[in-house]
N, C-alpha and C positions, 0 to 999 in steps of 0.2 A: 513569483514565477513571471519574470519579464518576457516580453515577446521574443527577445533575442535568444532565449533558451529554446523556444519552439523552432525558431529559425535555424539554429544550429542542429537540432534533431533532424529537420527536413533536409538540410544541406548535406548531412552525413548519410543520407539515404535511409534513415531509420524512421520508425513510427513510435509514438509514445502515448501513454495515458497519464494525466496529471490531475491531482486532486485540487480543487479550488476551495480555499479556506476563508475564514471570516476576515483575515487581514488583507485579502484581495477584494475589497468591497466593490470597487467599480466594475471589475470583471464579473463578480458574482451577480450584481444587479443586471448586467447585460444578459447573462445566461438565464436568469429568472424571467426576464422579459421575453427572451426567445422561447422558453418553455411555454409561456402563456399564449404566444402567438402561433406556435406550430403544433401540429398533431404528432403524437409519438409514432416512430417507425416500427418499433417492436417492444415487447415487454416480456418479463419472465418472473415467476415467483419461485423462490428457493426456500425450503424449510429444512432446518437442521435440528435434530433432537439429540440431546445428550444428558442422560440421567434426569435431573430436575430442571433442565434448561431447554427452552424451545426458542430458536431464533428464526424469524421470518424476514426475508429480504425481497422487496419488490423492486425490480430493476427496469427502468424505462429509458429508452434511447430516443433522442430527438435530433433532427437534422439541423444544420447551420446553413442559413441562406448565404450563398456565395456572392461576393461583391461583383457588381457590374463595372464596366470601364469608367463610367461616370462617378460611381460611388467611391472609387479608389482615391479620387482627388479630395473629396470632402465627406468622409464617412464618420458622421457625428455619433452614430449609434454604436458601432463596433470598434471604431478607431483602429481599423485594419487587423483586429484579432482574427477575423474570419478568413484571413489569408492563410492561416495555419490550422485553425480548428475546423474539423469536419463533423464531429459528433459531440453531443452532450449526453452524459450519463447521469441520471438521477436515481439515487438509491434511498428507499425508505426502509429502515431497519427497526424491527420490533423484537425485543427480547423479553420473554416471560420466564421468570424464575420462581419455582415453588420452594418454599421453606418448610421443611418437615418439622422444624422446631416450633414455629408459630402457626403452622398449618394455614399459611396464607400465600398469595401470589403477588409478586411485584413485577410490574410491566414498565419497561423503559422504551422510549422511541427516539430515533435519531434520523436525520436526513443528511445525505452526503452528495456533493456535486463533483463530477469529474469531466474533463474535456479530453478528447482524443484527436490525434492528427490523422486518423483514418476512419473508415466506415466499417461497421460490423453489426451483428445483431446483439440483442440483450444477453443471450446466453454466452456468447463469445467474450463480451466485455466483462461479464460477471466472473467467468473463469480466470481471466487475466488479473483482475483485481484481487481475487482470492489468492492467487499464486504469489502476488506481491506481499500479502500479509503473511503467507507461509514463510517467505524469505525473511520478512521482518521479525517474526516470532522465533524462527529457528536459528537466525544468525545475529541480527542487530541487537535483539533483546538479550540474548545470551552474552554477547560481548559487553553490553552496557551493565547488566546486572550481575551475572555470574562471574565474569572476568573483570568486573569493576572498571571498565574502560572510562565511564563517565566521571569516576572519582580520581582518575589518575592526575597527579600534579607534575608529571614529567614534561618539561618544556624543551629539553635539549634532546634532539634526535628522537622524537616520539614515534617516528616511522619504524624504527628498529623494534620497539616493543609491540607495535601493531602487527608487524610481520610475525613476531613470536606468538602472539595470541592466535593468529590465523593458523600457524603451524600446530599449535595445541589442538585447536578445533578440528583441523583436518585429520590429525592422528586419531582423535577420539571418534570422529564420525566414521573413519575408515574401518575402525575396529568395532563398529555397530553399537557404540555407546549412545543410548537415547537420553539418559539423564546426566547432563554434563556436570551439574553441581555435585551429584552423588559420586560420579567418577573422580572428580577432583579430590573429594574428601577421602575416598579409598586410596588414591595415589599418594596423598599426604601421609596416610597411616603406614603405607608400605611402599618404599621406593622400588622394591622388586617387581611390583605390579607393573610399573612403567616399562621395565625392560622386557616384559612379556608381550607388549603390543607389537603388532606387525607394522612395519614401516619405520621403526626407530632406527634400525641399522640397515 
């Protein structure tokens, strides 16, 4: 995530939230330092329970100190990242899974860092981040795994096949299909099923 990406987002009049990963070590260190120096602006605890799984997320939002005119010339700490970043989001995720087979609990913990080009509270940022993962799971994951996009060896005109995959997904979603893999299997077994979909003709 180079600075020019954030610069383009701001230039277009948009705002964004971007995840900071381990391969962005310098920026990650700057953010961790900022978290230690600053007090959190807001926090939120979100708990989701689903059968034998309990997921707890603690979301904390920290401000980013804005550069002064003098620091713009020689900003050794932020290297002008703070021209674009307005908020830091720190998420601690804990997942507890109960196994009925072994009658035991397994707990895993993760930490995630995000930066945002605008200011908001913890609840607002948490909702936006969750919506991103909803898009990831319902679209990108389906394209990669169910429609085998990651395994495609087509190098000539790959855009045409990408458009076809989008067409397939749009038709299935429009017809209220929730399990894409099962719908594709049913359609392979009976081509008549395809012609019954709304939006084909």
